[in-house]
DRENTI-757319 format. One record per residue (C-alpha): residue number from 1; residue in three letters; x, y negated, z negated. Coordinates in Angstrom, 2 decimals, decimal comma. Layout:
<fitors>
<fitor><k>NUM</k><r>Ala</r><u>X</u><v>Y</v><w>Z</w></fitor>
...
</fitors>
This chain:
<fitors>
<fitor><k>1</k><r>Unk</r><u>126,33</u><v>-149,25</v><w>-56,37</w></fitor>
<fitor><k>2</k><r>Unk</r><u>125,28</u><v>-146,06</v><w>-58,13</w></fitor>
<fitor><k>3</k><r>Unk</r><u>124,87</u><v>-142,90</v><w>-56,11</w></fitor>
<fitor><k>4</k><r>Unk</r><u>121,77</u><v>-140,79</v><w>-56,55</w></fitor>
<fitor><k>5</k><r>Unk</r><u>121,66</u><v>-137,07</v><w>-57,10</w></fitor>
<fitor><k>6</k><r>Unk</r><u>119,46</u><v>-135,15</v><w>-54,68</w></fitor>
<fitor><k>7</k><r>Unk</r><u>117,91</u><v>-132,40</v><w>-56,80</w></fitor>
<fitor><k>8</k><r>Unk</r><u>117,21</u><v>-130,26</v><w>-53,73</w></fitor>
<fitor><k>9</k><r>Unk</r><u>120,89</u><v>-130,26</v><w>-52,74</w></fitor>
<fitor><k>10</k><r>Unk</r><u>122,00</u><v>-129,49</v><w>-56,30</w></fitor>
<fitor><k>11</k><r>Unk</r><u>119,88</u><v>-126,36</v><w>-56,62</w></fitor>
<fitor><k>12</k><r>Unk</r><u>120,86</u><v>-122,80</v><w>-55,75</w></fitor>
<fitor><k>13</k><r>Unk</r><u>118,49</u><v>-120,15</v><w>-54,40</w></fitor>
<fitor><k>14</k><r>Unk</r><u>117,82</u><v>-119,03</v><w>-57,96</w></fitor>
<fitor><k>15</k><r>Unk</r><u>116,69</u><v>-122,54</v><w>-58,87</w></fitor>
<fitor><k>16</k><r>Unk</r><u>119,62</u><v>-123,27</v><w>-61,17</w></fitor>
<fitor><k>17</k><r>Unk</r><u>121,89</u><v>-126,26</v><w>-60,81</w></fitor>
<fitor><k>18</k><r>Unk</r><u>125,03</u><v>-125,51</v><w>-58,81</w></fitor>
<fitor><k>19</k><r>Unk</r><u>126,96</u><v>-128,36</v><w>-60,43</w></fitor>
<fitor><k>20</k><r>Unk</r><u>129,36</u><v>-127,56</v><w>-63,30</w></fitor>
<fitor><k>21</k><r>Unk</r><u>127,73</u><v>-127,54</v><w>-66,72</w></fitor>
<fitor><k>22</k><r>Unk</r><u>129,12</u><v>-130,05</v><w>-69,17</w></fitor>
<fitor><k>23</k><r>Unk</r><u>130,34</u><v>-128,58</v><w>-72,43</w></fitor>
<fitor><k>24</k><r>Unk</r><u>131,89</u><v>-130,19</v><w>-75,46</w></fitor>
<fitor><k>25</k><r>Unk</r><u>135,28</u><v>-131,50</v><w>-74,41</w></fitor>
<fitor><k>26</k><r>Unk</r><u>134,50</u><v>-131,60</v><w>-70,69</w></fitor>
<fitor><k>27</k><r>Unk</r><u>134,66</u><v>-129,04</v><w>-67,92</w></fitor>
<fitor><k>28</k><r>Unk</r><u>138,32</u><v>-128,08</v><w>-68,22</w></fitor>
<fitor><k>29</k><r>Unk</r><u>139,62</u><v>-125,20</v><w>-70,31</w></fitor>
<fitor><k>30</k><r>Unk</r><u>142,56</u><v>-125,89</v><w>-72,63</w></fitor>
<fitor><k>31</k><r>Unk</r><u>144,88</u><v>-123,96</v><w>-70,27</w></fitor>
<fitor><k>32</k><r>Unk</r><u>143,70</u><v>-126,16</v><w>-67,40</w></fitor>
<fitor><k>33</k><r>Unk</r><u>144,53</u><v>-129,30</v><w>-69,34</w></fitor>
<fitor><k>34</k><r>Unk</r><u>148,03</u><v>-128,05</v><w>-70,17</w></fitor>
<fitor><k>35</k><r>Unk</r><u>148,68</u><v>-127,31</v><w>-66,49</w></fitor>
<fitor><k>36</k><r>Unk</r><u>147,29</u><v>-130,69</v><w>-65,38</w></fitor>
<fitor><k>37</k><r>Unk</r><u>149,54</u><v>-132,46</v><w>-67,90</w></fitor>
<fitor><k>38</k><r>Unk</r><u>152,61</u><v>-130,59</v><w>-66,61</w></fitor>
<fitor><k>39</k><r>Unk</r><u>151,72</u><v>-131,41</v><w>-63,00</w></fitor>
<fitor><k>40</k><r>Unk</r><u>151,23</u><v>-135,10</v><w>-63,81</w></fitor>
<fitor><k>41</k><r>Unk</r><u>154,55</u><v>-135,30</v><w>-65,66</w></fitor>
<fitor><k>42</k><r>Unk</r><u>156,30</u><v>-133,59</v><w>-62,73</w></fitor>
<fitor><k>43</k><r>Unk</r><u>154,65</u><v>-136,05</v><w>-60,31</w></fitor>
<fitor><k>44</k><r>Unk</r><u>155,86</u><v>-139,06</v><w>-62,28</w></fitor>
<fitor><k>45</k><r>Unk</r><u>159,39</u><v>-137,68</v><w>-62,66</w></fitor>
<fitor><k>46</k><r>Unk</r><u>159,95</u><v>-136,34</v><w>-59,15</w></fitor>
<fitor><k>47</k><r>Unk</r><u>157,90</u><v>-138,42</v><w>-56,72</w></fitor>
<fitor><k>48</k><r>Unk</r><u>159,87</u><v>-141,19</v><w>-55,08</w></fitor>
<fitor><k>49</k><r>Unk</r><u>156,85</u><v>-143,20</v><w>-53,98</w></fitor>
<fitor><k>50</k><r>Unk</r><u>155,06</u><v>-143,72</v><w>-57,32</w></fitor>
<fitor><k>51</k><r>Unk</r><u>153,91</u><v>-147,31</v><w>-57,64</w></fitor>
<fitor><k>52</k><r>Unk</r><u>153,77</u><v>-149,12</v><w>-60,97</w></fitor>
<fitor><k>53</k><r>Unk</r><u>149,97</u><v>-148,93</v><w>-60,85</w></fitor>
<fitor><k>54</k><r>Unk</r><u>150,07</u><v>-145,18</v><w>-60,15</w></fitor>
<fitor><k>55</k><r>Unk</r><u>152,44</u><v>-144,69</v><w>-63,07</w></fitor>
<fitor><k>56</k><r>Unk</r><u>150,24</u><v>-146,71</v><w>-65,46</w></fitor>
<fitor><k>57</k><r>Unk</r><u>147,11</u><v>-144,84</v><w>-64,38</w></fitor>
<fitor><k>58</k><r>Unk</r><u>148,89</u><v>-141,49</v><w>-64,75</w></fitor>
<fitor><k>59</k><r>Unk</r><u>150,17</u><v>-142,38</v><w>-68,21</w></fitor>
<fitor><k>60</k><r>Unk</r><u>146,65</u><v>-143,42</v><w>-69,23</w></fitor>
<fitor><k>61</k><r>Unk</r><u>145,27</u><v>-140,12</v><w>-67,91</w></fitor>
<fitor><k>62</k><r>Unk</r><u>147,92</u><v>-138,18</v><w>-69,83</w></fitor>
<fitor><k>63</k><r>Unk</r><u>146,94</u><v>-140,10</v><w>-72,96</w></fitor>
<fitor><k>64</k><r>Unk</r><u>143,27</u><v>-139,16</v><w>-72,49</w></fitor>
<fitor><k>65</k><r>Unk</r><u>144,22</u><v>-135,53</v><w>-71,87</w></fitor>
<fitor><k>66</k><r>Unk</r><u>146,36</u><v>-135,49</v><w>-75,04</w></fitor>
<fitor><k>67</k><r>Unk</r><u>143,32</u><v>-136,55</v><w>-77,02</w></fitor>
<fitor><k>68</k><r>Unk</r><u>141,44</u><v>-133,48</v><w>-75,77</w></fitor>
<fitor><k>69</k><r>Unk</r><u>143,84</u><v>-130,90</v><w>-77,19</w></fitor>
</fitors>
């Protein structure tokens, strides 16, 4: 089921959208992506309760992030 966006809730007093603007490459800066990648690698290496599914999803996310930079 798709959620709907309520335009009234997404507007600020100035009438501009309060949601992040999409730019080429997404909404994260290159420094953000580098930090996210480090945090994900630390999570995989140091968390004792990582399931196989969590690990696969994290590796896939790291792969997508590597394609951004």
